[in-house]
C-alpha positions in Angstrom: 0.0 0.0 0.1 1.5 3.4 -1.1 0.4 6.2 1.3 1.6 8.8 3.4 2.0 7.0 6.9 0.9 10.1 8.7 -2.5 9.9 7.0 -2.9 6.3 8.2 -2.1 7.4 11.7 -4.7 10.1 11.5 -7.3 7.9 10.2 -6.6 5.1 12.9 -6.9 7.7 15.6 -10.1 9.2 14.0 -11.5 5.6 13.9 -10.7 4.9 17.6 -10.9 8.2 19.1 -7.9 7.3 21.2 -4.2 7.8 20.8 -3.3 4.9 22.9 -5.6 2.4 20.9 -4.2 3.8 17.6 -0.6 3.3 18.8 -1.4 -0.2 19.9 -3.1 -0.9 16.5 -0.2 0.5 14.5 2.6 -1.0 16.5 4.3 2.4 17.5 4.6 4.4 20.5 2.0 6.9 21.8 4.4 9.7 21.4 5.0 8.7 17.9 1.4 9.0 17.1 1.2 12.4 18.8 4.3 13.5 16.8 2.6 12.4 13.3 -0.7 14.2 14.2 1.2 17.4 15.1 3.1 17.2 12.0 0.1 16.8 9.8 -1.8 19.6 11.6 1.2 21.9 11.1 1.4 20.9 7.3 -2.3 21.6 6.8 -2.4 24.4 9.2 -5.6 23.2 11.1 -6.5 21.4 14.3 -7.8 17.9 13.7 -8.6 16.7 17.2 -9.8 18.6 20.2 -9.8 17.3 23.9 -13.1 16.7 25.5 -12.4 15.7 29.3 -10.4 12.4 29.3 -11.4 11.7 25.6 -10.9 13.4 22.0 -13.2 14.4 19.4 -12.6 15.4 15.9 -12.9 18.9 15.0 -14.8 20.4 11.9 -11.6 20.0 9.9 -11.0 16.6 11.4 -14.2 15.3 10.1 -13.6 16.5 6.8 -10.1 14.9 6.9 -11.7 11.6 7.8 -14.0 11.7 4.9 -11.2 12.3 2.3 -9.0 9.7 4.0 -11.6 7.0 3.5 -11.9 8.0 -0.2 -8.0 7.9 -0.6 -7.7 4.5 1.0 -10.4 3.2 -1.2 -8.7 4.5 -4.1 -5.7 3.0 -3.2 -7.2 -0.3 -2.7 -8.9 0.0 -6.2 -5.5 0.8 -7.7 -3.9 -2.4 -6.2 -6.7 -4.4 -7.5 -6.5 -3.2 -10.9 -2.8 -3.4 -11.0 -3.1 -6.9 -9.7 -5.4 -7.9 -12.3 -3.0 -7.0 -15.3 -1.0 -9.9 -14.3 -3.3 -12.1 -12.2 -7.3 -12.0 -12.6 -7.2 -14.0 -9.3 -5.7 -11.5 -6.9 -6.8 -8.2 -5.5 -9.3 -6.9 -2.8 -13.1 -7.1 -3.0 -15.3 -5.7 -0.3 -18.4 -7.8 0.1 -21.6 -7.3 2.2 -24.7 -9.3 2.9 -28.2 -9.1 4.7 -28.5 -10.9 7.8 -30.0 -14.2 6.6 -27.5 -14.6 3.7 -24.6 -13.7 5.9 -25.5 -16.4 8.5 -26.9 -19.2 6.6 -25.3 -19.1 3.0 -22.2 -17.0 2.6 -20.0 -18.4 5.3 -19.3 -21.6 3.5 -19.1 -19.9 0.1 -16.5 -17.4 1.5 -14.4 -20.0 3.0 -14.5 -22.1 -0.4 -13.8 -18.8 -2.4 -10.6 -18.1 -0.1 -9.5 -21.8 -0.5 -9.8 -21.6 -4.4 -8.4 -18.0 -4.8 -6.0 -17.6 -1.9 -4.4 -14.6 -3.4 -7.7 -12.9 -3.4 -8.3 -10.7 -0.1 -11.8 -9.8 0.9 -13.6 -7.6 3.6 -17.1 -8.8 4.9 -19.9 -6.7 6.5 -23.4 -8.0 7.4 -26.6 -6.0 8.4 -30.0 -5.7 7.5 -30.9 -4.9 3.8 -31.3 -1.2 4.3 -28.0 -1.0 6.0 -26.1 -3.0 3.4 -27.8 -1.0 0.5 -26.8 2.3 2.0 -23.1 1.0 2.2 -23.4 0.0 -1.4 -24.6 3.5 -2.2 -21.8 4.9 -0.3 -19.3 2.8 -2.1 -18.1 1.1 1.1 -19.2 -2.4 -0.5 -18.3 -3.5 -4.0 -20.8 -6.2 -4.2 -23.4 -7.5 -1.9 -26.2 -10.1 -1.7 -29.5 -9.2 0.0 -33.2 -10.1 0.4 -36.1 -7.6 0.0 -38.0 -5.6 -2.8 -36.8 -2.2 -2.5 -35.0 -0.9 -5.6 -32.8 2.2 -6.2 -32.0 3.5 -9.6 -28.4 3.8 -8.7 -28.1 0.0 -8.0 -27.7 -2.9 -10.6 -29.9 -6.1 -9.5 -29.2 -9.5 -10.6 -30.7 -12.7 -9.0 -28.8 -15.0 -6.9 -31.1 -17.8 -5.6 -34.5 -18.3 -4.6 -35.6 -19.0 -0.8 -38.7 -19.9 0.9 -39.8 -18.4 4.3 -42.0 -20.7 6.4 -43.9 -20.3 9.7 -41.9 -22.2 12.5 -42.6 -22.8 16.1 -40.9 -25.0 18.9 -41.5 -28.9 18.4 -43.9 -30.4 20.9 -45.6 -27.4 22.0 -49.4 -26.5 21.7 -48.8 -24.5 18.4 -46.9 -27.4 16.8 -50.0 -29.5 16.9 -51.5 -27.2 14.5 -50.3 -28.9 11.4 -52.2 -26.1 9.2 -53.9 -22.8 9.9 -55.7 -20.3 7.7 -54.1 -16.9 7.2 -56.6 -15.2 9.6 -55.7 -17.8 12.4 -52.3 -16.2 12.3 -53.7 -13.2 14.1 -54.2 -15.4 17.4 -50.7 -16.5 17.4 -47.8 -14.4 19.4 -44.9 -13.8 17.0 -41.4 -13.0 16.9 -40.2 -10.9 13.9 -37.3 -9.3 12.4 -36.4 -5.7 13.0 -37.8 -2.6 10.8 -35.6 -2.4 7.8 -35.1 -6.2 7.4 -35.6 -7.5 3.9 -37.2 -10.4 5.3 -39.7 -8.5 7.2 -40.7 -6.6 4.1 -41.3 -9.9 2.0 -43.5 -11.3 4.8 -45.5 -8.3 5.1 -46.1 -8.0 1.4 -47.3 -11.7 1.3 -49.6 -11.3 4.3 -51.1 -8.2 2.6 -51.6 -10.2 -0.6 -53.4 -12.9 1.6 -55.9 -10.1 3.3 -54.0 -10.2 6.5 -53.0 -6.5 7.7 -49.5 -6.9 9.4 -50.8 -4.1 12.0 -53.1 -6.6 13.4 -50.3 -9.3 14.2 -49.7 -10.1 17.8 -46.0 -9.1 18.0 -44.3 -10.4 21.1 -40.8 -9.0 20.1 -38.7 -8.1 17.3 -35.0 -9.2 17.2 -32.0 -8.4 14.8 -31.0 -12.0 13.6 -32.3 -15.3 12.8 -30.0 -16.9 15.6 -31.4 -14.8 18.2 -35.0 -15.3 17.0 -34.6 -19.2 17.1 -33.0 -19.0 20.6 -36.0 -17.0 21.7 -38.4 -19.5 20.0 -36.9 -22.5 21.9 -38.1 -21.2 25.2 -41.5 -19.6 24.3 -44.8 -20.2 23.1 -44.4 -18.3 19.9 -44.0 -18.7 16.2 -41.8 -16.9 13.7 -41.2 -16.7 9.9 -37.6 -17.8 9.0 -35.9 -18.8 5.9 -36.1 -22.4 5.4 -32.2 -22.2 4.9 -31.9 -21.3 8.4 -33.8 -23.9 10.2 -32.7 -27.0 8.3 -30.6 -28.4 11.4 -33.6 -27.7 13.8 -36.1 -29.3 11.7 -33.8 -32.3 11.2 -33.2 -32.8 15.0 -36.9 -32.0 15.8 -36.4 -28.8 17.7 -38.6 -26.9 15.5 -41.8 -27.4 13.5 -43.3 -26.0 10.4 -46.8 -24.8 10.5 -48.3 -24.7 7.1 -50.6 -21.7 6.1 -53.4 -22.5 3.8 -53.3 -20.9 0.5 -50.0 -18.9 1.5 -46.5 -19.7 0.1 -43.7 -16.9 0.8 -40.8 -17.0 -1.7 -38.3 -14.4 -2.2 -35.1 -14.0 -4.5 -31.7 -13.3 -2.9 -30.1 -10.7 -5.2 -26.6 -9.4 -6.0 -26.5 -5.6 -5.8 -23.7 -3.2 -6.9 -23.7 0.4 -8.1 -24.0 0.8 -11.9 -20.8 1.1 -13.5 -18.8 -0.1 -10.6 -17.6 -3.3 -11.8 -14.3 -5.4 -12.3 -13.2 -8.8 -13.3 -12.6 -9.7 -9.6 -16.3 -8.7 -8.8 -17.5 -10.9 -11.7 -15.1 -13.8 -10.6 -17.0 -13.6 -7.1 -20.5 -13.5 -8.6 -19.8 -16.5 -10.9 -18.4 -18.4 -8.0 -21.2 -17.9 -5.7 -23.6 -18.9 -8.4 -21.7 -22.2 -9.0 -21.0 -23.0 -5.3 -24.7 -22.4 -4.4 -26.1 -24.2 -7.2 -23.9 -27.3 -6.5 -24.7 -27.5 -2.8 
């Protein structure tokens, strides 16, 4: 990486808001961190940090500097990737994101196989709900992501990855599990655990329920949680039901920990999608997309 080390020092301090933590992360002394920051402030003729009691905060100039530092480091990463690809397609860095369900149930295996197949490729990985990941793509902090949900932005290119079914599940051997099938209206009598607002899964569920004549506002929502893992743990100790991707409950169904409740006349399917900014593409991103498609289809 070719960069001014003082800029790296500044960016690390700005991220951690601590000279001590930045020194430890950069393997230099705290006085050295202080020296680099003072030299940078002198060169730019601005104050970048201000003491606030026992902590430090960014000044207005510091916040602007942080924004530009992020862009500079991203440009360096892009440069390294493009130069590496002149000699070797299978090298460089790709920034990957995924919405929660995909990140927890599908991508870990794919990422491990991808790294094993292409050891010269480096990647970063971020997970969050669909809204969060989409905003990171729009902000150019992620090169390629896989999300669920129906929202569309004109700046983003969408391509299908895989189909998924969402099912209603409950703890095995409780009173609810004895209901092999219910009508959509009977769903209103069942306490539910749902994903948080902004979740692509939640959007798909609500759209399907509306189509079946069920107003989501009439549901008995006991709690909303931010991941399928947390939802499953809650489910195992309660008399509730929840909507989850079939991908996320395969193990629990196999070991008879959870049971599926069929909803008459209602099937919920969705498509996981690749998303990336229009015009922001590379051979490395295409390589990752092709690998995801081939690996998932062979599972």
